[in-house]
All heavy atoms as a GROMACS GRO file, in nm:
protein
  487
    1MET      N    1  10.399  12.576  10.787
    1MET     CA    2  10.275  12.512  10.806
    1MET      C    3  10.284  12.362  10.750
    1MET      O    4  10.341  12.342  10.643
    1MET     CB    5  10.162  12.591  10.727
    1MET     CG    6  10.033  12.531  10.749
    1MET     SD    7   9.913  12.657  10.669
    1MET     CE    8   9.785  12.548  10.640
    2THR      N    9  10.234  12.270  10.832
    2THR     CA   10  10.240  12.136  10.783
    2THR      C   11  10.114  12.094  10.717
    2THR      O   12  10.009  12.140  10.760
    2THR     CB   13  10.266  12.040  10.902
    2THR    OG1   14  10.161  12.050  11.002
    2THR    CG2   15  10.398  12.066  10.974
    3ALA      N   16  10.125  12.008  10.616
    3ALA     CA   17  10.011  11.960  10.539
    3ALA      C   18   9.932  11.861  10.628
    3ALA      O   19   9.993  11.778  10.693
    3ALA     CB   20  10.056  11.899  10.410
    4PRO      N   21   9.803  11.868  10.625
    4PRO     CA   22   9.723  11.758  10.695
    4PRO      C   23   9.744  11.632  10.616
    4PRO      O   24   9.733  11.629  10.493
    4PRO     CB   25   9.581  11.814  10.690
    4PRO     CG   26   9.573  11.917  10.585
    4PRO     CD   27   9.716  11.971  10.568
    5VAL      N   28   9.762  11.528  10.693
    5VAL     CA   29   9.791  11.393  10.628
    5VAL      C   30   9.674  11.298  10.661
    5VAL      O   31   9.632  11.295  10.776
    5VAL     CB   32   9.927  11.333  10.678
    5VAL    CG1   33   9.954  11.203  10.606
    5VAL    CG2   34  10.038  11.432  10.657
    6GLU      N   35   9.632  11.224  10.563
    6GLU     CA   36   9.522  11.133  10.581
    6GLU      C   37   9.570  10.995  10.542
    6GLU      O   38   9.663  10.977  10.453
    6GLU     CB   39   9.410  11.168  10.493
    6GLU     CG   40   9.341  11.305  10.529
    6GLU     CD   41   9.233  11.332  10.432
    6GLU    OE1   42   9.199  11.255  10.338
    6GLU    OE2   43   9.180  11.446  10.445
    7GLY      N   44   9.510  10.890  10.604
    7GLY     CA   45   9.531  10.753  10.552
    7GLY      C   46   9.668  10.694  10.565
    7GLY      O   47   9.713  10.626  10.468
    8TRP      N   48   9.741  10.713  10.674
    8TRP     CA   49   9.876  10.652  10.692
    8TRP      C   50   9.869  10.508  10.668
    8TRP      O   51   9.779  10.443  10.726
    8TRP     CB   52   9.938  10.689  10.831
    8TRP     CG   53   9.981  10.825  10.848
    8TRP    CD1   54   9.921  10.911  10.924
    8TRP    CD2   55  10.092  10.884  10.792
    8TRP    NE1   56   9.988  11.030  10.922
    8TRP    CE2   57  10.091  11.017  10.844
    8TRP    CE3   58  10.198  10.838  10.710
    8TRP    CZ2   59  10.202  11.103  10.810
    8TRP    CZ3   60  10.290  10.928  10.674
    8TRP    CH2   61  10.299  11.059  10.722
    9ARG      N   62   9.956  10.446  10.591
    9ARG     CA   63   9.960  10.305  10.575
    9ARG      C   64  10.102  10.259  10.540
    9ARG      O   65  10.188  10.340  10.495
    9ARG     CB   66   9.862  10.255  10.462
    9ARG     CG   67   9.900  10.301  10.324
    9ARG     CD   68   9.796  10.272  10.222
    9ARG     NE   69   9.840  10.287  10.092
    9ARG     CZ   70   9.831  10.402  10.023
    9ARG    NH1   71   9.773  10.503  10.084
    9ARG    NH2   72   9.874  10.415   9.895
   10LYS      N   73  10.132  10.134  10.564
   10LYS     CA   74  10.266  10.073  10.523
   10LYS      C   75  10.238   9.963  10.426
   10LYS      O   76  10.123   9.912  10.417
   10LYS     CB   77  10.340  10.028  10.648
   10LYS     CG   78  10.287   9.914  10.732
   10LYS     CD   79  10.371   9.884  10.850
   10LYS     CE   80  10.318   9.766  10.923
   10LYS     NZ   81  10.403   9.722  11.021
   11ALA      N   82  10.344   9.920  10.361
   11ALA     CA   83  10.332   9.814  10.263
   11ALA      C   84  10.274   9.686  10.338
   11ALA      O   85  10.317   9.650  10.440
   11ALA     CB   86  10.470   9.788  10.202
   12SER      N   87  10.188   9.611  10.256
   12SER     CA   88  10.144   9.493  10.307
   12SER      C   89  10.255   9.387  10.322
   12SER      O   90  10.242   9.291  10.403
   12SER     CB   91  10.035   9.438  10.208
   12SER     OG   92  10.087   9.422  10.084
   13TYR      N   93  10.361   9.402  10.249
   13TYR     CA   94  10.479   9.314  10.261
   13TYR      C   95  10.541   9.322  10.401
   13TYR      O   96  10.619   9.232  10.443
   13TYR     CB   97  10.585   9.347  10.154
   13TYR     CG   98  10.537   9.314  10.016
   13TYR    CD1   99  10.518   9.416   9.927
   13TYR    CD2  100  10.528   9.179   9.977
   13TYR    CE1  101  10.476   9.380   9.799
   13TYR    CE2  102  10.488   9.150   9.837
   13TYR     CZ  103  10.465   9.254   9.754
   13TYR     OH  104  10.424   9.223   9.630
   14SER      N  105  10.522   9.439  10.462
   14SER     CA  106  10.578   9.460  10.595
   14SER      C  107  10.524   9.364  10.708
   14SER      O  108  10.584   9.349  10.805
   14SER     CB  109  10.561   9.604  10.640
   14SER     OG  110  10.610   9.690  10.550
   15SER      N  111  10.399   9.330  10.690
   15SER     CA  112  10.332   9.235  10.780
   15SER      C  113  10.342   9.300  10.921
   15SER      O  114  10.286   9.409  10.939
   15SER     CB  115  10.387   9.097  10.776
   15SER     OG  116  10.319   9.010  10.859
   16ARG      N  117  10.403   9.231  11.010
   16ARG     CA  118  10.408   9.279  11.150
   16ARG      C  119  10.542   9.353  11.184
   16ARG      O  120  10.572   9.383  11.300
   16ARG     CB  121  10.393   9.162  11.246
   16ARG     CG  122  10.266   9.105  11.244
   16ARG     CD  123  10.242   8.990  11.345
   16ARG     NE  124  10.153   8.891  11.290
   16ARG     CZ  125  10.177   8.766  11.279
   16ARG    NH1  126  10.282   8.712  11.337
   16ARG    NH2  127  10.095   8.677  11.231
   17GLU      N  128  10.626   9.370  11.080
   17GLU     CA  129  10.748   9.440  11.103
   17GLU      C  130  10.724   9.589  11.149
   17GLU      O  131  10.629   9.644  11.114
   17GLU     CB  132  10.827   9.447  10.970
   17GLU     CG  133  10.875   9.314  10.919
   17GLU     CD  134  10.975   9.243  11.011
   17GLU    OE1  135  11.053   9.310  11.068
   17GLU    OE2  136  10.958   9.119  11.027
   18THR      N  137  10.814   9.633  11.226
   18THR     CA  138  10.805   9.770  11.279
   18THR      C  139  10.912   9.856  11.224
   18THR      O  140  10.908   9.983  11.239
   18THR     CB  141  10.816   9.778  11.435
   18THR    OG1  142  10.944   9.713  11.473
   18THR    CG2  143  10.699   9.705  11.503
   19ASP      N  144  11.005   9.808  11.149
   19ASP     CA  145  11.118   9.892  11.090
   19ASP      C  146  11.073   9.921  10.939
   19ASP      O  147  11.128   9.868  10.854
   19ASP     CB  148  11.252   9.815  11.098
   19ASP     CG  149  11.297   9.788  11.237
   19ASP    OD1  150  11.243   9.858  11.320
   19ASP    OD2  151  11.381   9.711  11.251
   20CYS      N  152  10.977  10.012  10.929
   20CYS     CA  153  10.920  10.040  10.798
   20CYS      C  154  10.890  10.189  10.782
   20CYS      O  155  10.916  10.264  10.870
   20CYS     CB  156  10.783   9.970  10.788
   20CYS     SG  157  10.780   9.792  10.819
   21VAL      N  158  10.850  10.221  10.667
   21VAL     CA  159  10.806  10.358  10.643
   21VAL      C  160  10.656  10.354  10.613
   21VAL      O  161  10.605  10.252  10.573
   21VAL     CB  162  10.884  10.424  10.521
   21VAL    CG1  163  11.021  10.443  10.547
   21VAL    CG2  164  10.864  10.344  10.392
   22GLU      N  165  10.590  10.462  10.646
   22GLU     CA  166  10.449  10.476  10.622
   22GLU      C  167  10.429  10.592  10.522
   22GLU      O  168  10.501  10.686  10.518
   22GLU     CB  169  10.380  10.505  10.749
   22GLU     CG  170  10.370  10.392  10.847
   22GLU     CD  171  10.295  10.430  10.976
   22GLU    OE1  172  10.315  10.533  11.034
   22GLU    OE2  173  10.208  10.345  11.008
   23ILE      N  174  10.326  10.572  10.440
   23ILE     CA  175  10.291  10.672  10.348
   23ILE      C  176  10.150  10.722  10.377
   23ILE      O  177  10.059  10.646  10.406
   23ILE     CB  178  10.280  10.611  10.199
   23ILE    CG1  179  10.418  10.535  10.173
   23ILE    CG2  180  10.257  10.713  10.094
   23ILE    CD1  181  10.537  10.613  10.186
   24GLY      N  182  10.135  10.855  10.366
   24GLY     CA  183  10.014  10.914  10.388
   24GLY      C  184   9.976  11.003  10.273
   24GLY      O  185  10.061  11.055  10.196
   25ARG      N  186   9.850  11.039  10.258
   25ARG     CA  187   9.802  11.126  10.148
   25ARG      C  188   9.793  11.274  10.192
   25ARG      O  189   9.749  11.298  10.311
   25ARG     CB  190   9.664  11.083  10.097
   25ARG     CG  191   9.658  10.951  10.029
   25ARG     CD  192   9.515  10.929   9.970
   25ARG     NE  193   9.410  10.945  10.069
   25ARG     CZ  194   9.375  10.858  10.157
   25ARG    NH1  195   9.427  10.734  10.168
   25ARG    NH2  196   9.278  10.884  10.244
   26ILE      N  197   9.842  11.366  10.109
   26ILE     CA  198   9.823  11.511  10.136
   26ILE      C  199   9.761  11.557  10.013
   26ILE      O  200   9.743  11.489   9.909
   26ILE     CB  201   9.955  11.579  10.164
   26ILE    CG1  202  10.062  11.562  10.052
   26ILE    CG2  203  10.009  11.530  10.298
   26ILE    CD1  204  10.179  11.651  10.069
   27ASP      N  205   9.723  11.687  10.012
   27ASP     CA  206   9.637  11.740   9.900
   27ASP      C  207   9.707  11.708   9.754
   27ASP      O  208   9.635  11.665   9.676
   27ASP     CB  209   9.626  11.892   9.919
   27ASP     CG  210   9.516  11.928  10.016
   27ASP    OD1  211   9.433  11.842  10.034
   27ASP    OD2  212   9.517  12.036  10.071
   28ASP      N  213   9.836  11.747   9.748
   28ASP     CA  214   9.905  11.735   9.611
   28ASP      C  215  10.021  11.636   9.624
   28ASP      O  216  10.129  11.670   9.581
   28ASP     CB  217   9.948  11.869   9.564
   28ASP     CG  218  10.008  11.859   9.430
   28ASP    OD1  219   9.976  11.774   9.352
   28ASP    OD2  220  10.110  11.934   9.405
   29GLY      N  221  10.011  11.520   9.691
   29GLY     CA  222  10.119  11.435   9.684
   29GLY      C  223  10.113  11.331   9.799
   29GLY      O  224  10.008  11.278   9.831
   30ALA      N  225  10.238  11.314   9.861
   30ALA     CA  226  10.237  11.207   9.963
   30ALA      C  227  10.332  11.263  10.081
   30ALA      O  228  10.414  11.348  10.067
   30ALA     CB  229  10.306  11.087   9.908
   31ALA      N  230  10.312  11.198  10.194
   31ALA     CA  231  10.393  11.226  10.316
   31ALA      C  232  10.452  11.092  10.351
   31ALA      O  233  10.396  10.984  10.332
   31ALA     CB  234  10.306  11.270  10.432
   32VAL      N  235  10.575  11.089  10.398
   32VAL     CA  236  10.653  10.969  10.436
   32VAL      C  237  10.710  10.985  10.575
   32VAL      O  238  10.764  11.092  10.605
   32VAL     CB  239  10.769  10.945  10.336
   32VAL    CG1  240  10.844  10.817  10.367
   32VAL    CG2  241  10.714  10.944  10.189
   33ARG      N  242  10.692  10.880  10.657
   33ARG     CA  243  10.752  10.890  10.796
   33ARG      C  244  10.806  10.744  10.827
   33ARG      O  245  10.766  10.646  10.777
   33ARG     CB  246  10.646  10.933  10.897
   33ARG     CG  247  10.538  10.836  10.910
   33ARG     CD  248  10.440  10.895  11.021
   33ARG     NE  249  10.327  10.798  11.038
   33ARG     CZ  250  10.216  10.823  11.109
   33ARG    NH1  251  10.213  10.941  11.172
   33ARG    NH2  252  10.119  10.734  11.124
   34ASP      N  253  10.885  10.751  10.924
   34ASP     CA  254  10.951  10.625  10.987
   34ASP      C  255  10.869  10.563  11.094
   34ASP      O  256  10.834  10.640  11.187
   34ASP     CB  257  11.091  10.658  11.036
   34ASP     CG  258  11.167  10.540  11.083
   34ASP    OD1  259  11.107  10.433  11.097
   34ASP    OD2  260  11.290  10.560  11.106
   35THR      N  261  10.826  10.442  11.088
   35THR     CA  262  10.741  10.383  11.186
   35THR      C  263  10.815  10.371  11.326
   35THR      O  264  10.741  10.365  11.432
   35THR     CB  265  10.692  10.244  11.151
   35THR    OG1  266  10.810  10.155  11.126
   35THR    CG2  267  10.604  10.244  11.032
   36LYS      N  268  10.948  10.371  11.327
   36LYS     CA  269  11.024  10.356  11.454
   36LYS      C  270  11.014  10.488  11.530
   36LYS      O  271  11.038  10.485  11.653
   36LYS     CB  272  11.172  10.326  11.427
   36LYS     CG  273  11.179  10.176  11.377
   36LYS     CD  274  11.323  10.139  11.367
   36LYS     CE  275  11.395  10.247  11.275
   36LYS     NZ  276  11.460  10.212  11.161
   37ASN      N  277  10.995  10.606  11.460
   37ASN     CA  278  10.994  10.731  11.526
   37ASN      C  279  10.890  10.833  11.460
   37ASN      O  280  10.933  10.926  11.398
   37ASN     CB  281  11.145  10.785  11.513
   37ASN     CG  282  11.159  10.907  11.608
   37ASN    OD1  283  11.077  10.946  11.673
   37ASN    ND2  284  11.282  10.966  11.590
   38ARG      N  285  10.776  10.794  11.472
   38ARG     CA  286  10.664  10.875  11.422
   38ARG      C  287  10.671  11.025  11.470
   38ARG      O  288  10.634  11.113  11.406
   38ARG     CB  289  10.532  10.814  11.440
   38ARG     CG  290  10.515  10.684  11.369
   38ARG     CD  291  10.378  10.632  11.391
   38ARG     NE  292  10.366  10.504  11.308
   38ARG     CZ  293  10.347  10.382  11.360
   38ARG    NH1  294  10.350  10.365  11.491
   38ARG    NH2  295  10.330  10.279  11.281
   39ALA      N  296  10.717  11.032  11.591
   39ALA     CA  297  10.707  11.167  11.646
   39ALA      C  298  10.820  11.259  11.590
   39ALA      O  299  10.814  11.387  11.607
   39ALA     CB  300  10.746  11.156  11.799
   40ALA      N  301  10.906  11.205  11.514
   40ALA     CA  302  11.017  11.285  11.442
   40ALA      C  303  10.952  11.365  11.326
   40ALA      O  304  11.018  11.452  11.274
   40ALA     CB  305  11.125  11.204  11.396
   41GLY      N  306  10.832  11.334  11.291
   41GLY     CA  307  10.760  11.412  11.184
   41GLY      C  308  10.768  11.333  11.056
   41GLY      O  309  10.789  11.206  11.049
   42TYR      N  310  10.750  11.404  10.939
   42TYR     CA  311  10.739  11.339  10.815
   42TYR      C  312  10.784  11.434  10.714
   42TYR      O  313  10.796  11.558  10.729
   42TYR     CB  314  10.602  11.293  10.780
   42TYR     CG  315  10.490  11.400  10.791
   42TYR    CD1  316  10.471  11.477  10.683
   42TYR    CD2  317  10.428  11.425  10.911
   42TYR    CE1  318  10.370  11.576  10.691
   42TYR    CE2  319  10.326  11.524  10.918
   42TYR     CZ  320  10.302  11.598  10.807
   42TYR     OH  321  10.207  11.700  10.811
   43LEU      N  322  10.825  11.384  10.597
   43LEU     CA  323  10.856  11.471  10.483
   43LEU      C  324  10.747  11.454  10.369
   43LEU      O  325  10.678  11.356  10.378
   43LEU     CB  326  11.000  11.433  10.421
   43LEU     CG  327  11.023  11.295  10.379
   43LEU    CD1  328  11.007  11.281  10.235
   43LEU    CD2  329  11.169  11.271  10.410
   44THR      N  330  10.740  11.558  10.293
   44THR     CA  331  10.631  11.555  10.192
   44THR      C  332  10.685  11.566  10.053
   44THR      O  333  10.800  11.617  10.037
   44THR     CB  334  10.529  11.670  10.221
   44THR    OG1  335  10.598  11.798  10.207
   44THR    CG2  336  10.465  11.659  10.349
   45THR      N  337  10.616  11.518   9.957
   45THR     CA  338  10.649  11.531   9.820
   45THR      C  339  10.521  11.581   9.736
   45THR      O  340  10.420  11.562   9.783
   45THR     CB  341  10.706  11.394   9.753
   45THR    OG1  342  10.589  11.312   9.743
   45THR    CG2  343  10.805  11.339   9.838
   46THR      N  344  10.555  11.638   9.622
   46THR     CA  345  10.442  11.670   9.538
   46THR      C  346  10.395  11.555   9.463
   46THR      O  347  10.464  11.443   9.470
   46THR     CB  348  10.479  11.773   9.428
   46THR    OG1  349  10.577  11.716   9.343
   46THR    CG2  350  10.537  11.901   9.496
   47GLY      N  351  10.279  11.550   9.405
   47GLY     CA  352  10.231  11.429   9.333
   47GLY      C  353  10.326  11.399   9.220
   47GLY      O  354  10.347  11.268   9.199
   48ARG      N  355  10.378  11.496   9.152
   48ARG     CA  356  10.467  11.470   9.046
   48ARG      C  357  10.602  11.402   9.094
   48ARG      O  358  10.650  11.305   9.028
   48ARG     CB  359  10.508  11.593   8.970
   48ARG     CG  360  10.609  11.576   8.856
   48ARG     CD  361  10.643  11.702   8.786
   48ARG     NE  362  10.522  11.732   8.696
   48ARG     CZ  363  10.514  11.831   8.618
   48ARG    NH1  364  10.609  11.921   8.618
   48ARG    NH2  365  10.415  11.850   8.545
   49GLN      N  366  10.660  11.452   9.202
   49GLN     CA  367  10.771  11.389   9.261
   49GLN      C  368  10.752  11.244   9.306
   49GLN      O  369  10.828  11.152   9.289
   49GLN     CB  370  10.818  11.469   9.390
   49GLN     CG  371  10.877  11.600   9.358
   49GLN     CD  372  10.890  11.691   9.477
   49GLN    OE1  373  10.815  11.683   9.569
   49GLN    NE2  374  10.989  11.781   9.473
   50TRP      N  375  10.632  11.223   9.374
   50TRP     CA  376  10.596  11.091   9.417
   50TRP      C  377  10.583  10.990   9.299
   50TRP      O  378  10.632  10.880   9.305
   50TRP     CB  379  10.472  11.096   9.508
   50TRP     CG  380  10.443  10.965   9.567
   50TRP    CD1  381  10.344  10.876   9.535
   50TRP    CD2  382  10.517  10.895   9.668
   50TRP    NE1  383  10.350  10.760   9.608
   50TRP    CE2  384  10.457  10.777   9.688
   50TRP    CE3  385  10.642  10.930   9.729
   50TRP    CZ2  386  10.510  10.682   9.792
   50TRP    CZ3  387  10.683  10.837   9.824
   50TRP    CH2  388  10.620  10.717   9.863
   51SER      N  389  10.522  11.031   9.200
   51SER     CA  390  10.507  10.950   9.081
   51SER      C  391  10.644  10.911   9.020
   51SER      O  392  10.669  10.805   8.978
   51SER     CB  393  10.418  11.018   8.978
   51SER     OG  394  10.280  11.026   9.017
   52ALA      N  395  10.730  11.014   9.004
   52ALA     CA  396  10.866  10.986   8.955
   52ALA      C  397  10.938  10.892   9.045
   52ALA      O  398  11.006  10.803   8.991
   52ALA     CB  399  10.937  11.118   8.943
   53PHE      N  400  10.927  10.902   9.174
   53PHE     CA  401  10.988  10.811   9.266
   53PHE      C  402  10.940  10.667   9.242
   53PHE      O  403  11.020  10.567   9.238
   53PHE     CB  404  10.969  10.860   9.408
   53PHE     CG  405  11.024  10.752   9.509
   53PHE    CD1  406  11.158  10.738   9.533
   53PHE    CD2  407  10.936  10.688   9.588
   53PHE    CE1  408  11.203  10.652   9.625
   53PHE    CE2  409  10.975  10.590   9.680
   53PHE     CZ  410  11.109  10.577   9.703
   54ILE      N  411  10.811  10.651   9.244
   54ILE     CA  412  10.748  10.517   9.224
   54ILE      C  413  10.787  10.460   9.094
   54ILE      O  414  10.824  10.340   9.082
   54ILE     CB  415  10.593  10.532   9.236
   54ILE    CG1  416  10.553  10.574   9.381
   54ILE    CG2  417  10.520  10.394   9.200
   54ILE    CD1  418  10.603  10.474   9.493
   55ASP      N  419  10.793  10.538   8.983
   55ASP     CA  420  10.839  10.485   8.857
   55ASP      C  421  10.978  10.435   8.866
   55ASP      O  422  11.014  10.330   8.808
   55ASP     CB  423  10.824  10.597   8.748
   55ASP     CG  424  10.673  10.626   8.719
   55ASP    OD1  425  10.588  10.544   8.748
   55ASP    OD2  426  10.654  10.736   8.651
   56ALA      N  427  11.073  10.514   8.940
   56ALA     CA  428  11.209  10.466   8.948
   56ALA      C  429  11.221  10.346   9.017
   56ALA      O  430  11.309  10.259   8.991
   56ALA     CB  431  11.288  10.580   9.012
   57VAL      N  432  11.140  10.330   9.127
   57VAL     CA  433  11.150  10.205   9.209
   57VAL      C  434  11.104  10.086   9.126
   57VAL      O  435  11.172   9.981   9.119
   57VAL     CB  436  11.051  10.214   9.341
   57VAL    CG1  437  11.038  10.075   9.406
   57VAL    CG2  438  11.110  10.317   9.431
   58LYS      N  439  10.998  10.103   9.051
   58LYS     CA  440  10.946   9.995   8.969
   58LYS      C  441  11.044   9.955   8.853
   58LYS      O  442  11.058   9.846   8.811
   58LYS     CB  443  10.810  10.032   8.904
   58LYS     CG  444  10.696  10.032   9.003
   58LYS     CD  445  10.564  10.069   8.939
   58LYS     CE  446  10.448  10.080   9.043
   58LYS     NZ  447  10.332  10.110   8.976
   59ALA      N  448  11.124  10.056   8.806
   59ALA     CA  449  11.220  10.036   8.707
   59ALA      C  450  11.356   9.990   8.770
   59ALA      O  451  11.453   9.968   8.689
   59ALA     CB  452  11.249  10.171   8.620
   60GLU      N  453  11.360   9.970   8.891
   60GLU     CA  454  11.473   9.918   8.965
   60GLU      C  455  11.600  10.018   8.946
   60GLU      O  456  11.718   9.958   8.926
   60GLU     CB  457  11.512   9.773   8.926
   60GLU     CG  458  11.389   9.681   8.962
   60GLU     CD  459  11.419   9.537   8.930
   60GLU    OE1  460  11.529   9.500   8.888
   60GLU    OE2  461  11.327   9.455   8.938
   61ARG      N  462  11.581  10.144   8.950
   61ARG     CA  463  11.694  10.228   8.932
   61ARG      C  464  11.768  10.261   9.060
   61ARG      O  465  11.872  10.323   9.050
   61ARG     CB  466  11.630  10.367   8.890
   61ARG     CG  467  11.580  10.361   8.748
   61ARG     CD  468  11.550  10.500   8.694
   61ARG     NE  469  11.443  10.484   8.589
   61ARG     CZ  470  11.338  10.565   8.574
   61ARG    NH1  471  11.315  10.663   8.651
   61ARG    NH2  472  11.263  10.536   8.474
   62PHE      N  473  11.728  10.202   9.165
   62PHE     CA  474  11.797  10.219   9.300
   62PHE      C  475  11.876  10.093   9.340
   62PHE      O  476  11.913  10.081   9.454
   62PHE     CB  477  11.703  10.250   9.409
   62PHE     CG  478  11.631  10.384   9.375
   62PHE    CD1  479  11.495  10.380   9.351
   62PHE    CD2  480  11.695  10.506   9.381
   62PHE    CE1  481  11.436  10.506   9.321
   62PHE    CE2  482  11.634  10.626   9.356
   62PHE     CZ  483  11.497  10.624   9.325
   63GLY      N  484  11.898  10.000   9.252
   63GLY     CA  485  11.960   9.879   9.293
   63GLY      C  486  12.102   9.875   9.258
   63GLY      O  487  12.204   9.840   9.300
   0.00000   0.00000   0.00000
């Protein structure tokens, strides 16, 4: 069963770019999809997983 996703959006830094990811809200977390191939579906994370990912990005752990 897929989670209903609300409010798909991409980063404002993306401007008019089409090679981006979009983030949507689900009950307990986030959904992520590729703007180039929305029909391919999306993956989901829990709220805890999403928060840990955002914290790691802000701490530049992926550089």
